[in-house]
Backbone as CSV, one residue per row, in Angstrom:
resi,resn,N_x,N_y,N_z,CA_x,CA_y,CA_z,C_x,C_y,C_z
1,PHE,114.303,31.879,-4.586,114.264,32.821,-5.827,113.421,32.896,-6.743
2,ALA,112.939,31.796,-7.242,111.958,31.265,-8.166,110.492,31.776,-7.965
3,GLN,110.478,31.492,-6.044,109.140,32.185,-5.718,109.090,33.575,-5.804
4,LEU,109.900,34.338,-5.650,110.061,35.573,-5.204,110.239,36.015,-6.733
5,GLU,111.005,35.491,-7.739,110.416,36.236,-9.468,109.187,35.850,-9.448
6,GLU,108.448,34.674,-9.482,107.087,34.687,-9.669,106.211,35.884,-8.996
7,MET,106.745,35.934,-7.985,105.815,36.857,-7.207,105.893,38.414,-7.720
8,THR,106.690,38.809,-7.818,107.397,39.746,-8.739,106.741,40.303,-9.721
9,LYS,106.879,39.134,-10.640,106.289,39.183,-11.905,104.714,39.387,-11.887
10,PHE,103.838,38.549,-10.796,102.507,38.655,-10.442,102.301,40.155,-10.093
11,ILE,102.916,41.051,-9.263,102.759,41.992,-8.597,102.988,43.191,-9.895
12,GLN,103.722,42.937,-10.826,103.866,44.046,-11.762,102.755,43.644,-12.994
13,SER,102.252,42.598,-13.048,100.956,42.272,-13.816,99.877,43.258,-13.313
14,VAL,100.035,42.703,-11.665,98.398,43.491,-11.396,99.034,44.827,-11.454
15,TRP,99.900,45.410,-11.331,100.291,46.913,-11.430,99.927,47.531,-12.397
16,ARG,100.242,47.137,-13.565,99.772,47.256,-14.729,98.467,47.168,-15.185
17,MET,97.833,46.071,-14.908,96.623,46.213,-14.797,95.632,47.276,-14.380
18,TYR,95.917,47.464,-13.342,95.507,48.701,-12.302,95.470,49.906,-13.079
19,ILE,97.005,50.271,-13.419,97.385,51.453,-14.293,96.419,51.452,-15.254
20,GLN,96.587,50.527,-16.458,95.276,50.701,-17.554,94.402,50.765,-17.251
21,ARG,93.607,50.185,-16.158,92.272,50.434,-15.879,91.834,51.900,-15.284
22,LYS,92.714,52.335,-14.889,92.897,53.555,-14.447,92.914,54.799,-15.350
23,LYS,93.728,54.618,-16.606,93.610,55.285,-17.630,92.426,54.770,-18.564
24,TYR,91.924,53.720,-18.354,90.816,53.385,-19.324,89.463,54.331,-18.479
25,ARG,89.259,54.240,-17.341,88.219,55.237,-16.226,88.670,56.587,-16.724
26,LYS,89.604,57.038,-16.746,89.887,58.605,-17.043,89.779,59.134,-18.390
27,ARG,89.873,58.039,-19.410,89.175,58.175,-21.084,88.210,58.176,-20.695
28,ILE,87.257,57.389,-20.290,85.632,57.200,-20.425,85.466,58.671,-19.579
29,ARG,85.749,59.051,-18.630,85.204,60.117,-17.841,85.811,61.513,-19.112
30,ASN,86.737,61.762,-19.535,86.703,62.833,-20.417,86.171,62.824,-21.718
31,GLU,85.729,61.731,-22.126,84.908,61.305,-23.378,83.499,61.884,-23.124
32,ALA,83.159,61.346,-21.675,81.751,61.979,-21.474,81.731,63.469,-21.252
33,TYR,82.714,63.739,-20.496,82.528,65.359,-20.207,82.622,66.080,-21.693
34,ARG,83.491,65.590,-22.408,83.612,66.300,-23.926,82.191,66.321,-24.528
35,ASP,81.577,65.080,-24.535,80.196,65.223,-24.869,79.076,66.402,-24.430
36,LYS,79.569,66.304,-22.974,78.491,67.167,-22.064,78.828,68.767,-22.770
37,VAL,79.949,69.197,-22.753,80.739,70.651,-23.152,80.006,70.777,-24.391
38,ALA,80.474,69.625,-25.414,79.963,69.959,-26.613,78.168,69.998,-26.844
39,ASN,77.743,69.557,-26.182,75.880,69.720,-26.112,76.030,71.103,-25.602
40,GLU,76.464,71.449,-24.771,76.385,73.142,-23.675,76.688,73.709,-24.962
41,ILE,77.661,73.439,-25.878,77.850,74.787,-26.703,76.851,74.748,-27.780
42,LEU,76.452,73.875,-28.138,75.144,73.801,-29.523,73.728,74.487,-28.453
43,THR,73.518,73.817,-27.501,72.341,74.228,-26.917,72.390,75.558,-26.567
44,THR,73.287,76.050,-26.236,73.158,77.962,-25.588,73.369,78.241,-26.795
45,GLU,74.055,77.745,-28.013,73.901,78.904,-29.449,72.577,78.870,-30.131
46,VAL,71.860,77.750,-29.541,70.347,77.362,-30.071,69.717,78.621,-29.338
47,LYS,70.048,79.017,-28.136,69.399,80.142,-27.240,69.501,81.045,-27.529
48,TYR,70.634,81.202,-27.958,71.070,82.696,-28.252,70.893,83.164,-29.310
49,VAL,70.697,82.609,-30.483,70.374,82.720,-31.792,68.845,83.023,-31.532
50,GLY,67.913,82.296,-30.691,66.590,82.793,-30.270,66.456,84.310,-30.140
51,GLN,67.346,84.326,-29.137,67.448,85.425,-28.010,67.687,86.784,-28.803
52,LEU,68.831,86.834,-29.763,69.240,87.659,-30.828,68.009,87.741,-31.736
53,LYS,67.562,87.417,-32.425,66.268,87.506,-33.398,65.112,88.133,-32.500
54,VAL,64.667,87.533,-30.948,63.661,88.346,-30.433,64.339,89.861,-30.123
55,LEU,65.822,90.309,-29.562,66.101,91.688,-29.553,66.043,92.314,-30.719
56,LEU,65.921,91.624,-32.013,65.811,92.242,-33.266,64.367,92.868,-33.581
57,GLU,63.346,91.596,-33.488,62.185,91.838,-33.647,60.907,92.716,-32.997
58,LEU,61.288,92.634,-31.617,60.986,93.188,-30.337,61.269,94.587,-29.700
59,PHE,62.836,95.167,-30.131,63.543,95.989,-29.584,63.610,96.763,-30.601
60,LEU,65.137,96.283,-31.547,65.571,96.647,-32.174,65.223,97.473,-33.506
61,ILE,64.151,96.761,-34.174,63.549,97.064,-35.382,62.819,98.219,-34.994
62,PRO,62.039,98.085,-34.047,60.693,99.257,-33.786,61.605,100.504,-33.240
63,LEU,62.989,100.140,-32.747,63.576,101.409,-32.067,64.428,102.161,-33.549
64,LYS,64.629,101.241,-34.685,65.642,101.698,-35.323,65.247,103.203,-36.245
65,ASP,64.237,103.685,-36.463,63.877,104.732,-37.177,63.386,105.777,-35.846
66,GLN,63.918,105.709,-34.870,63.531,106.714,-33.692,65.329,106.738,-33.284
67,GLU,65.669,108.465,-33.682,66.976,108.826,-33.420,66.811,109.207,-31.700
68,ILE,66.409,108.392,-30.768,66.486,108.541,-29.470,67.788,108.235,-28.720
69,LEU,68.131,106.551,-29.518,69.232,106.349,-29.559,70.495,106.242,-30.388
70,PRO,72.006,106.209,-30.493,72.653,105.787,-31.408,72.422,104.198,-31.861
71,MET,71.384,103.614,-32.291,71.115,102.625,-32.621,71.472,101.939,-33.845
72,HIS,71.653,102.828,-34.758,72.124,102.389,-36.271,73.294,101.129,-35.986
73,HIS,74.436,101.781,-35.144,75.575,100.671,-35.003,74.875,99.367,-34.601
74,ILE,74.082,99.468,-33.280,73.772,98.413,-32.702,73.148,97.610,-33.514
75,TYR,72.162,98.058,-34.061,71.203,97.496,-35.089,71.775,96.914,-36.180
76,ALA,72.802,97.244,-37.218,73.278,96.511,-38.086,74.537,95.496,-37.572
77,GLU,75.286,95.575,-36.326,76.091,94.588,-35.861,75.290,93.584,-35.119
78,ILE,74.112,93.779,-34.926,72.962,92.476,-34.012,72.848,91.787,-35.282
79,GLU,72.528,92.614,-36.573,72.148,91.682,-37.747,73.162,90.967,-38.102
80,VAL,74.541,91.147,-38.088,75.595,90.581,-38.363,75.954,89.557,-37.634
81,ILE,76.138,89.657,-36.464,76.391,88.702,-35.266,75.164,87.769,-35.483
82,LEU,73.820,87.986,-35.882,72.518,86.807,-35.896,73.194,85.834,-37.520
83,SER,73.463,86.640,-38.149,73.784,85.768,-39.249,74.901,84.921,-38.922
84,TYR,76.087,85.527,-38.464,77.295,84.475,-38.374,76.972,83.637,-37.429
85,SER,75.924,83.760,-36.156,75.653,83.197,-35.388,74.891,81.545,-35.779
86,LYS,73.830,82.425,-36.557,72.937,80.966,-37.413,73.967,80.098,-38.421
87,LEU,75.130,80.734,-38.970,76.398,79.906,-39.704,76.632,78.792,-38.730
88,LEU,77.191,79.570,-37.542,78.003,78.740,-36.474,77.235,77.798,-36.178
89,LEU,75.586,78.090,-36.039,75.049,76.742,-35.344,74.867,75.800,-36.441
90,ASP,74.643,76.322,-37.981,74.621,75.129,-39.106,75.805,74.141,-39.205
91,LEU,76.804,74.932,-38.516,78.311,73.858,-38.807,78.295,73.121,-37.701
92,LEU,77.799,73.544,-36.545,77.888,72.656,-35.000,77.350,71.769,-34.964
93,GLU,75.515,71.834,-35.300,74.772,70.977,-35.212,74.896,69.807,-35.691
94,PRO,75.386,69.204,-36.909,75.652,68.207,-37.405,76.966,67.377,-37.051
95,ARG,77.676,68.068,-36.328,78.954,67.333,-35.696,78.475,66.985,-34.420
96,VAL,77.840,67.715,-33.710,77.288,67.521,-32.429,76.279,66.679,-32.168
97,LYS,75.422,66.189,-32.838,74.282,65.380,-33.133,75.057,63.825,-33.582
98,ASN,76.214,64.321,-34.121,76.786,62.513,-34.580,78.108,62.785,-33.886
99,TRP,77.936,63.034,-32.360,79.199,63.184,-31.594,80.329,61.683,-31.369
100,ASN,81.020,61.469,-31.354,81.714,60.379,-30.702,83.232,61.151,-30.324
101,PRO,83.608,59.611,-29.973,85.104,60.215,-28.815,86.357,60.697,-30.157
102,HIS,85.865,60.512,-31.257,86.747,61.388,-32.549,86.510,62.497,-33.077
103,GLN,85.330,62.793,-32.563,84.552,64.378,-33.431,85.484,65.394,-33.061
104,CYS,85.279,66.410,-34.069,86.407,67.497,-33.817,85.031,68.881,-34.036
105,LEU,85.643,69.507,-33.563,85.021,71.162,-33.773,85.685,72.231,-33.685
106,ALA,86.786,72.233,-32.953,87.406,73.666,-33.288,87.440,74.418,-34.365
107,ASP,87.766,73.649,-35.318,87.926,74.023,-36.861,86.974,75.009,-37.397
108,VAL,85.766,74.507,-36.917,84.433,75.540,-37.243,84.704,76.889,-36.564
109,PHE,85.223,77.017,-35.471,85.632,78.370,-35.078,86.711,79.185,-35.511
110,ILE,87.625,78.281,-35.956,88.590,78.957,-36.492,88.338,79.675,-37.826
111,GLN,87.547,78.521,-38.539,87.266,78.924,-39.904,85.989,80.727,-39.772
112,LEU,85.238,80.675,-38.673,84.639,81.968,-38.346,85.404,82.935,-37.882
113,TYR,86.506,82.761,-37.213,87.247,83.527,-36.492,87.214,85.099,-36.799
114,ASN,87.655,85.346,-38.053,87.653,86.753,-38.735,86.116,87.813,-38.728
115,TYR,84.935,86.701,-38.640,83.726,87.200,-38.688,83.432,87.661,-37.002
116,LEU,83.873,86.763,-36.267,83.450,87.215,-34.860,84.324,88.490,-34.824
117,LYS,85.179,88.914,-35.221,85.831,90.166,-35.047,84.629,91.589,-34.523
118,VAL,83.340,91.091,-35.315,82.589,92.217,-35.090,81.772,92.434,-33.863
119,TYR,82.011,91.193,-32.984,82.122,91.356,-31.442,82.892,92.539,-30.829
120,THR,84.121,92.795,-30.921,84.919,93.741,-30.864,84.129,95.456,-30.819
121,GLN,83.920,95.186,-32.666,83.305,96.382,-32.214,81.676,96.965,-31.598
122,TYR,81.269,95.491,-31.430,79.851,95.891,-31.080,79.923,95.531,-29.093
123,VAL,81.083,95.446,-28.717,81.383,96.024,-27.429,81.641,97.448,-27.505
124,LYS,82.289,97.872,-28.007,83.035,99.267,-28.052,81.482,100.078,-28.200
125,ASP,80.479,99.682,-29.207,79.465,100.327,-29.472,78.413,100.449,-27.855
126,TYR,78.352,99.351,-27.307,77.369,99.189,-26.368,77.716,99.908,-25.115
127,SER,79.381,100.019,-24.932,79.809,101.020,-24.128,78.971,102.267,-24.378
128,VAL,79.432,102.610,-25.507,78.992,104.388,-25.780,77.690,104.320,-25.466
129,LEU,76.598,103.070,-25.994,75.299,103.050,-25.971,74.600,103.268,-24.751
130,LEU,75.439,102.611,-23.430,74.828,102.688,-22.110,74.569,103.773,-21.602
131,PRO,75.666,105.086,-21.662,74.731,105.894,-20.783,73.746,106.601,-21.560
132,HIS,73.225,106.428,-22.579,72.167,107.106,-23.155,70.632,106.160,-22.713
133,LEU,70.930,105.284,-21.730,69.750,104.327,-22.026,68.800,104.769,-20.817
134,SER,69.376,105.544,-19.624,68.708,106.240,-18.471,67.822,107.101,-19.306
135,ASN,68.854,108.105,-19.869,67.916,109.493,-20.970,66.960,108.837,-21.393
136,ALA,66.916,107.937,-22.464,65.936,107.392,-23.406,64.845,106.977,-22.532
137,SER,65.076,106.342,-21.642,63.921,106.017,-20.795,62.728,107.055,-20.470
138,LYS,63.172,108.026,-20.291,62.333,109.322,-19.892,61.582,110.070,-21.139
139,GLU,61.829,109.196,-22.732,61.350,109.572,-23.557,60.215,108.461,-24.264
140,LYS,59.050,109.413,-24.266,57.632,108.641,-24.185,57.708,107.250,-25.845
141,GLU,58.092,107.657,-26.612,58.346,107.161,-27.783,58.952,105.474,-27.435
142,PHE,59.860,105.890,-26.693,61.062,104.838,-26.550,60.691,103.936,-25.746
143,SER,60.091,104.547,-24.405,59.315,103.914,-23.282,58.419,102.979,-23.776
144,VAL,57.340,103.394,-24.850,56.220,102.522,-25.328,56.701,101.403,-25.977
145,VAL,57.950,101.537,-26.818,58.276,100.320,-27.789,58.911,99.628,-26.278
146,ILE,60.075,99.776,-25.483,60.175,99.097,-24.692,59.221,98.349,-23.890
147,LYS,58.160,98.955,-23.337,57.350,98.271,-22.493,56.576,97.503,-23.239
148,ARG,56.069,97.603,-24.558,55.562,96.855,-25.342,56.316,95.182,-25.691
149,GLY,57.607,95.720,-25.692,58.074,94.622,-26.279,58.657,93.556,-25.096
150,GLN,58.678,93.912,-23.898,58.952,93.297,-22.590,57.640,92.420,-22.138
151,ARG,56.179,93.368,-22.775,55.253,92.322,-22.010,54.863,91.109,-23.119
152,ASN,55.797,90.952,-24.456,55.744,89.722,-25.328,56.274,88.875,-24.841
153,LYS,55.682,87.470,-24.509,55.837,86.074,-23.708,57.333,85.838,-24.589
154,LYS,57.844,85.859,-25.610,58.900,85.654,-26.294,60.581,86.171,-25.675
155,THR,60.375,87.552,-24.808,61.225,87.922,-24.257,61.705,87.096,-22.451
156,GLU,60.690,85.728,-21.902,60.778,85.158,-21.049,61.396,86.302,-19.933
157,ASN,60.686,87.003,-19.885,61.342,88.142,-18.830,62.200,88.826,-19.001
158,LEU,62.974,88.723,-19.636,64.331,89.323,-19.886,64.177,90.661,-20.089
159,SER,64.883,91.672,-19.436,65.120,93.326,-19.955,65.352,93.527,-21.094
160,PHE,65.090,94.835,-21.861,66.214,95.131,-22.843,67.640,94.994,-22.628
161,GLU,67.954,95.774,-21.539,69.197,95.725,-21.042,70.035,94.471,-21.466
162,SER,69.159,93.134,-20.658,69.782,91.856,-20.591,69.975,91.308,-22.065
163,PHE,69.186,91.625,-23.119,69.384,91.279,-24.378,70.524,91.989,-24.788
164,LEU,70.637,93.479,-24.678,71.855,93.999,-25.136,73.083,93.694,-25.091
165,ILE,73.224,92.675,-23.714,74.360,92.547,-23.044,74.790,90.995,-23.440
166,LEU,74.013,90.633,-24.019,74.046,88.902,-24.313,75.394,88.748,-25.277
167,PRO,75.470,89.529,-26.613,76.956,89.429,-27.503,78.016,89.610,-26.579
168,VAL,78.151,90.533,-25.597,79.041,91.148,-25.125,79.289,89.798,-24.043
169,GLN,78.349,89.175,-23.284,78.940,87.617,-22.917,79.442,86.597,-23.560
170,ARG,78.471,86.595,-24.777,78.680,85.457,-25.734,80.259,85.321,-25.713
171,ILE,81.269,85.714,-26.382,82.618,85.918,-26.543,83.461,85.197,-25.048
172,PRO,83.257,85.791,-24.270,84.100,84.855,-23.163,83.249,83.463,-22.549
173,ARG,82.130,82.925,-22.932,81.462,81.812,-22.857,82.371,81.185,-23.794
174,TYR,82.180,81.364,-25.042,83.043,80.434,-26.188,84.268,80.186,-25.500
175,GLN,84.671,81.368,-25.138,86.703,80.611,-24.416,86.255,79.573,-23.405
176,MET,85.476,80.348,-22.893,85.133,79.088,-21.347,85.110,77.629,-21.874
177,LEU,84.330,77.427,-22.681,83.660,76.020,-23.342,84.921,75.322,-23.749
178,LEU,85.388,76.331,-24.968,86.437,75.884,-25.792,87.775,75.435,-24.522
179,ALA,88.238,76.248,-23.402,89.197,75.923,-22.866,88.888,74.481,-21.954
180,ASP,87.504,74.273,-21.807,87.194,73.328,-21.244,87.148,71.934,-21.728
181,LEU,87.109,72.067,-23.149,87.139,70.678,-24.337,88.929,70.683,-24.085
182,VAL,89.617,71.658,-24.107,90.921,71.320,-24.416,91.394,70.602,-22.979
183,LYS,90.966,71.038,-22.012,91.451,70.334,-20.677,91.319,68.924,-20.572
184,HIS,89.983,68.579,-21.336,89.468,67.306,-21.393,89.598,66.316,-22.804
185,THR,90.682,66.655,-23.383,91.296,66.205,-24.532,92.679,65.719,-24.529
186,VAL,92.878,64.370,-24.709,94.096,64.009,-24.898,95.056,64.431,-25.852
187,PRO,96.238,64.975,-25.701,96.943,65.468,-27.210,96.893,64.506,-27.986
188,GLU,97.026,63.432,-28.311,96.686,62.467,-29.337,95.600,62.992,-30.188
189,HIS,94.521,63.340,-29.592,93.063,63.517,-29.869,93.308,64.722,-31.465
190,PRO,92.382,64.251,-32.587,92.738,65.234,-33.699,92.139,66.312,-33.641
191,ASP,91.377,66.512,-32.762,91.169,68.116,-32.514,92.015,69.087,-31.434
192,TYR,92.991,68.308,-30.588,93.446,68.947,-29.431,94.342,70.173,-29.976
193,LYS,94.919,70.379,-31.200,95.861,71.348,-31.702,95.140,72.711,-32.172
194,ASN,93.703,72.085,-32.733,92.844,73.080,-33.535,92.380,73.526,-32.171
195,LEU,91.782,72.778,-31.269,91.278,73.366,-29.925,92.016,74.607,-29.248
196,GLN,93.342,74.126,-28.912,94.620,75.373,-28.682,93.996,76.350,-29.718
197,ILE,94.564,76.496,-30.934,94.349,77.400,-31.450,93.095,78.387,-31.813
198,ALA,91.820,77.468,-31.119,90.621,78.290,-31.144,90.259,79.216,-29.724
199,VAL,91.121,78.615,-28.893,90.887,79.265,-27.721,91.811,80.361,-27.379
200,GLU,93.172,80.408,-28.338,93.770,81.518,-28.463,93.067,82.825,-29.416
201,LYS,92.667,82.174,-30.536,91.704,82.771,-31.420,90.568,83.775,-30.448
202,ILE,89.947,83.351,-29.939,88.832,83.616,-29.243,89.286,84.810,-28.310
203,LYS,90.334,84.446,-27.612,90.908,85.412,-26.721,91.658,86.701,-27.233
204,GLU,91.391,86.558,-28.607,92.031,87.658,-29.178,90.893,88.567,-29.470
205,VAL,89.892,87.905,-29.770,88.459,88.932,-30.256,87.539,89.017,-28.821
206,ALA,88.336,88.624,-27.914,87.736,89.186,-26.312,88.335,90.233,-25.580
207,THR,89.885,90.346,-26.137,90.751,91.569,-25.750,90.583,92.722,-26.516
């Protein structure tokens, strides 16, 4: 019986070690994945801000004074979206650059939630604008601006239409990336509850 008891204790000890190692490996994988997602949020935001600047500089500002398209709402909304994207970037950058297993970033999205509602209006105005684009392309003034803009290297071969749809695509991207963070964040993490709240708030903006 003594040998059986010793063997049982040994097996239990090995099993506990196995479970601990398994949990440790999972934690390390989750931490690495969280780091990857956080960097993706930051790098895509940097690119997005740059693209919004190009949209304004090469297309919307030159088109603003031409009454070919209902551009005034789009122009104003892109300016607002750009200003808040810059703010979002300023808040995210120090967090991600100093990333560690306990770092938080959901509060940044919660803080800017009310400002992100401008995307809802942009999506509506974008839908109104779309039918006018094909007719506008027949107008000489419009074509000159678009062709000149698209020849610029800053566009990286993106079309005017591709730039216009960027804000429509950005909110679902936030939602996807934050949901990904939730999946790889343990409930005990200081950011877990805020991540869940942030995902729900971004969903509200997207609908």
